[in-house]
C-alpha positions in Angstrom: 0.6 0.0 -0.4 1.3 3.3 -1.0 1.6 6.2 1.5 -0.1 8.7 -0.6 0.2 11.5 1.8 3.8 11.1 1.4 3.6 10.9 -2.5 2.1 14.0 -2.7 4.2 15.8 0.0 7.2 15.0 -2.5 4.9 16.0 -5.8 3.7 19.1 -3.9 7.2 20.1 -2.9 8.8 19.4 -6.7 5.9 21.6 -8.5 6.6 24.7 -6.3 10.6 24.1 -7.0 9.9 23.5 -11.0 7.1 26.1 -11.6 5.2 23.5 -12.9 1.3 22.8 -13.0 1.2 18.8 -13.2 3.5 15.6 -13.6 2.9 12.9 -15.2 4.0 9.6 -15.0 4.0 6.4 -17.1 6.8 4.4 -16.9 6.0 1.1 -15.1 8.4 1.9 -11.8 7.0 5.2 -11.8 3.4 4.5 -12.2 4.3 1.9 -9.3 5.7 4.3 -7.1 3.2 6.5 -7.7 -0.3 4.4 -7.2 1.3 1.2 -5.8 -0.5 -0.2 -9.1 0.7 -1.7 -12.9 -0.1 0.0 -15.8 1.3 -2.6 -18.3 0.3 -5.6 -20.0 2.8 -6.3 -22.3 5.8 -6.9 -19.4 8.5 -5.3 -21.8 7.4 -1.8 -22.7 9.0 1.1 -21.6 6.2 2.9 -21.2 2.8 1.2 -19.5 -1.0 1.5 -20.8 -1.5 4.1 -18.7 -0.4 7.7 -17.1 -1.1 8.9 -13.4 -1.1 13.1 -13.4 -0.7 14.8 -10.2 -1.8 18.4 -10.4 -1.6 19.5 -7.2 -3.2 20.5 -3.8 -4.3 16.2 -3.9 -5.7 16.1 -7.3 -4.8 13.1 -9.2 -5.8 11.6 -12.7 -5.1 8.8 -14.6 -5.1 8.5 -18.6 -5.2 5.4 -20.0 -7.6 3.7 -23.2 -10.9 2.2 -23.1 -9.5 -1.1 -22.8 -7.6 -0.8 -19.6 -9.9 1.6 -18.2 -12.1 -0.1 -15.5 -9.8 -3.0 -14.9 -7.0 -0.2 -13.8 -9.8 1.8 -11.8 -11.3 -1.4 -9.8 -7.8 -3.0 -9.1 -4.7 -0.8 -10.0 -5.3 2.1 -7.8 -5.3 2.9 -4.3 -8.7 2.4 -2.9 -8.8 4.9 -0.3 -8.4 7.8 -3.0 -10.0 9.0 -5.5 -8.2 8.8 -8.6 -10.0 10.6 -11.5 -9.8 7.4 -14.4 -10.3 9.2 -18.1 -9.7 7.2 -21.6 -9.8 7.5 -25.2 -10.7 5.0 -27.4 -7.8 3.0 -27.8 -8.0 3.8 -31.7 -8.1 7.2 -31.6 -5.4 8.5 -29.6 -2.1 7.5 -28.4 -1.3 7.8 -24.4 0.8 10.7 -25.1 -1.8 12.4 -27.0 -4.5 11.4 -24.4 -2.2 13.4 -21.7 -0.8 16.4 -24.2 -4.9 16.9 -24.3 -5.7 17.4 -20.3 -2.9 18.0 -18.7 -2.4 22.0 -17.7 0.7 23.4 -18.4 3.5 23.9 -17.8 3.8 20.3 -16.7 6.5 17.6 -16.9 6.3 13.7 -17.6 8.6 10.7 -17.7 7.9 10.0 -20.8 7.7 11.8 -24.2 4.5 13.9 -24.0 4.0 16.4 -26.6 4.4 20.0 -24.9 5.5 18.9 -21.9 9.1 18.8 -20.3 10.8 15.7 -19.2 11.1 14.4 -15.3 13.6 12.5 -13.9 11.6 10.4 -11.6 14.7 9.0 -9.4 15.4 12.1 -6.9 11.7 11.8 -6.3 11.4 8.1 -5.2 15.2 7.6 -4.1 14.7 8.1 -0.7 12.0 5.2 0.9 8.9 6.1 2.8 8.1 4.1 5.8 5.5 2.0 3.8 8.0 1.6 1.3 10.2 -0.1 3.7 8.2 -2.3 5.5 7.1 -3.9 1.8 10.9 -4.0 0.9 11.4 -6.3 3.7 8.8 -8.6 2.9 9.7 -8.4 -0.5 13.7 -9.0 0.1 13.0 -12.0 2.9 10.7 -13.6 0.2 13.3 -12.9 -3.0 16.2 -14.5 -0.3 14.2 -17.6 0.5 12.9 -18.4 -3.0 16.2 -18.2 -4.6 18.0 -20.1 -1.8 15.4 -22.8 -1.9 16.3 -23.5 -5.5 19.9 -23.3 -4.9 19.4 -26.2 -1.9 18.5 -28.5 -4.7 21.0 -28.1 -7.0 23.2 -30.9 -8.9 26.3 -30.5 -10.8 24.2 -32.5 -13.9 21.3 -29.5 -13.7 21.6 -27.2 -16.8 21.8 -23.3 -16.5 18.2 -23.2 -18.3 16.5 -25.6 -15.6 18.0 -23.5 -12.6 16.1 -20.3 -13.7 13.3 -21.2 -14.8 13.1 -23.2 -11.4 14.0 -19.4 -9.9 11.3 -18.0 -12.1 9.0 -21.0 -10.6 9.7 -20.1 -7.4 9.7 -16.2 -7.6 6.5 -16.2 -9.4 4.6 -18.4 -6.6 5.2 -15.4 -4.1 3.8 -13.1 -6.5 6.9 -11.7 -7.8 8.6 -11.4 -11.3 11.7 -11.7 -12.4 13.4 -8.9 -14.6 16.4 -10.5 -14.3 17.5 -14.5 -13.7 21.6 -15.4 -14.8 22.9 -18.6 -14.1 26.8 -19.2 -14.6 27.9 -23.0 -14.0 31.7 -23.9 -13.6 32.3 -23.3 -17.6 30.6 -20.2 -18.3 30.8 -18.3 -14.5 34.6 -17.6 -14.9 34.5 -16.3 -18.3 31.3 -14.4 -18.6 30.5 -11.7 -16.0 26.7 -12.0 -16.8 26.3 -15.8 -17.6 22.6 -15.4 -19.5 21.3 -19.4 -19.0 22.2 -21.8 -21.5 21.9 -25.6 -22.0 25.1 -26.0 -20.2 25.2 -27.9 -17.0 26.3 -26.1 -14.0 29.5 -28.3 -13.1 31.6 -27.9 -10.1 30.0 -24.8 -9.0 27.2 -22.4 -10.1 26.6 -18.5 -9.2 23.1 -17.5 -9.5 22.2 -14.0 -9.7 18.5 -12.9 -9.4 16.8 -9.4 -9.9 13.2 -9.7 -8.9 9.9 -7.2 -8.2 7.1 -6.9 -6.7 5.0 -3.4 -6.6 7.6 -1.7 -8.5 9.9 -2.4 -6.2 13.1 -4.1 -6.6 15.1 -6.7 -5.2 18.8 -8.1 -6.0 20.7 -11.2 -4.7 23.3 -13.2 -5.8 24.0 -17.0 -4.0 27.0 -19.3 -4.9 26.7 -23.2 -4.7 29.9 -25.2 -4.6 29.8 -29.2 -5.5 33.1 -29.4 -6.3 35.0 -26.3 -6.4 38.2 -24.9 -8.2 40.8 -23.8 -5.8 40.6 -20.3 -6.2 36.7 -19.5 -5.6 36.9 -19.2 -1.9 40.0 -16.3 -2.3 38.1 -14.6 -5.1 34.2 -14.8 -2.8 36.1 -13.5 0.1 37.6 -10.3 -2.1 34.1 -9.7 -3.9 32.6 -10.1 0.1 35.2 -7.4 1.3 34.7 -4.8 -2.1 30.9 -5.5 -1.8 31.2 -4.4 2.4 33.5 -1.2 2.0 30.9 -0.5 -1.0 28.2 -0.2 1.7 30.4 0.9 4.1 31.2 4.4 1.5 27.7 4.4 0.9 26.6 5.3 4.5 29.5 7.5 4.5 28.0 9.5 1.6 24.8 9.3 3.0 25.6 11.1 6.0 27.5 13.6 4.0 24.2 14.4 1.8 22.3 14.5 5.5 24.8 17.1 7.3 25.1 19.5 4.3 22.2 20.3 1.8 24.7 22.0 -0.5 27.4 19.3 -0.4 25.6 15.4 -1.8 27.6 12.3 -1.3 27.8 11.1 -4.7 28.0 7.6 -6.3 31.7 8.8 -7.4 32.3 8.8 -3.7 31.3 5.5 -3.5 33.1 4.2 -6.4 36.7 5.6 -5.5 36.3 3.5 -2.3 34.8 0.2 -4.4 38.3 0.8 -6.5 40.8 1.1 -3.5 39.2 -2.5 -2.0 39.9 -4.0 -5.4 43.6 -2.6 -5.0 43.4 -3.4 -1.3 42.2 -6.6 -1.6 44.7 -7.8 -4.5 42.4 -7.4 -7.8 43.8 -4.2 -8.6 41.4 -2.6 -11.5 38.8 -5.8 -11.3 36.3 -3.2 -11.6 36.9 -2.6 -15.2 35.3 -5.5 -16.0 31.7 -5.4 -14.3 29.8 -2.9 -13.5 29.6 -2.4 -9.6 25.8 -1.7 -8.8 24.2 1.4 -7.4 21.4 2.7 -5.9 17.9 0.9 -6.2 14.2 0.7 -4.8 11.6 1.5 -7.7 14.2 0.7 -10.3 16.3 -2.5 -11.2 19.3 0.8 -10.5 18.0 4.2 -10.3 21.8 4.7 -11.5 25.0 2.8 -11.8 27.6 4.3 -10.3 31.2 5.4 -12.4 34.1 6.7 -11.7 33.2 10.5 -12.1 29.4 10.0 -11.0 27.3 12.8 -9.6 24.3 10.8 -8.6 22.7 11.6 -5.3 23.6 9.1 -2.6 20.3 9.3 -0.3 20.1 8.2 3.3 17.0 6.4 3.6 17.7 4.5 0.5 18.1 0.8 -0.7 21.1 0.1 -2.5 22.6 -3.1 -4.9 26.4 -3.3 -5.3 27.3 -6.0 -7.5 31.8 -6.1 -6.8 32.8 -9.6 -9.1 36.2 -10.7 -9.2 37.0 -13.4 -12.3 34.1 -16.4 -11.4 32.7 -15.3 -8.2 30.4 -12.5 -7.0 28.8 -10.4 -3.6 25.8 -9.4 -3.9 22.3 -8.1 -1.9 19.6 -5.4 -1.4 20.5 -2.9 1.3 18.9 -0.3 3.2 21.2 2.5 4.3 20.2 5.6 6.2 22.6 8.0 8.4 23.0 5.2 11.4 21.7 2.4 10.3 22.6 -0.4 7.3 19.9 -3.7 7.1 20.3 -6.4 4.4 16.8 -6.4 2.8 17.6 -9.7 1.1 18.1 -11.7 4.1 16.4 -15.1 4.7 18.4 -15.9 8.3 19.0 -19.3 6.4 21.9 -19.1 4.6 25.9 -19.4 5.5 27.2 -16.5 6.3 30.5 -14.9 6.8 31.4 -11.8 9.1 33.0 -9.1 7.2 34.6 -6.2 8.3 35.5 -3.4 5.7 35.3 0.8 6.1 34.1 0.4 9.9 31.5 -1.6 9.3 30.7 -5.2 10.1 28.2 -7.2 7.8 27.3 -11.0 7.4 28.0 -11.7 3.8 26.4 -14.9 2.3 29.3 -17.5 2.1 29.8 -20.2 -0.9 27.0 -23.2 0.3 29.3 -26.4 0.2 27.4 -29.5 -1.3 
């Protein structure tokens, strides 16, 4: 359930600061952030079949087509709030044209609408409200349980495709869909940082990677299972754990900087510098060049990806998913970071862990499960 008061407060401040009369959201993750509902039929579409507009002072309008209007009104919008739903016949106008015809101006939208400016919703939704965090905790635990249940049943002869299918079924049974499911066995995990599943058997070990989604929120985690692992796996996994822990510590440092001084935000570049240093300290200087390191998450798989020179904001009360790799090994969970708290959201409490200290922060990180 979305905290509508929180959304209205954020959007009222946004409209006042930018001088807009309205803001419109049609991309699925932004629509979910604003309403808690789903606006898509085709899961692969960048823009959904409905747009929600906020016109200030508690006034909301949803624009869609005649095919979807009744369903969206009945099933996808907050029952506690009266949102007007208006529709054009599906053959008369595109969604962008329907919004343009109804929006006051000046206004902004998160998709291309004639006459409207563009809005990047990341800064609006990066900080999580209390209701967001409550839903995130439930999602994170269920994602971890689903992934780990599958991982405990793995056998060397299983194919990567079979494992990916099992992951999707396990998560779908919990009403969670899976934008990303990667599975790398012992032949492919050391070769590819993004092992899209194939018919290859797992072999000596497997790295299982998921980004899962429910009600717009995204949870990412990685688990590793070993049958007869290569001798280098433990050392590389430990290194990835340390880099990830240092990244989380640096995220909290940057979040504190943001909270302490409105004129000086902590940035993704600040965190990335700590990541580079952590790789070097672990004996893998420059390893970061071979794979992105993750970044802020929440209502997107990644709200932003960190890069060496990125000025993307690191906010407190936000979720982050760092995913460092050391050839053939990876460490990743979704973590809530505030100025005085770090909470691993994708934690089932049932997976073997290793206590890792880096950057003044101590975290329990998922270990390799030996079978």
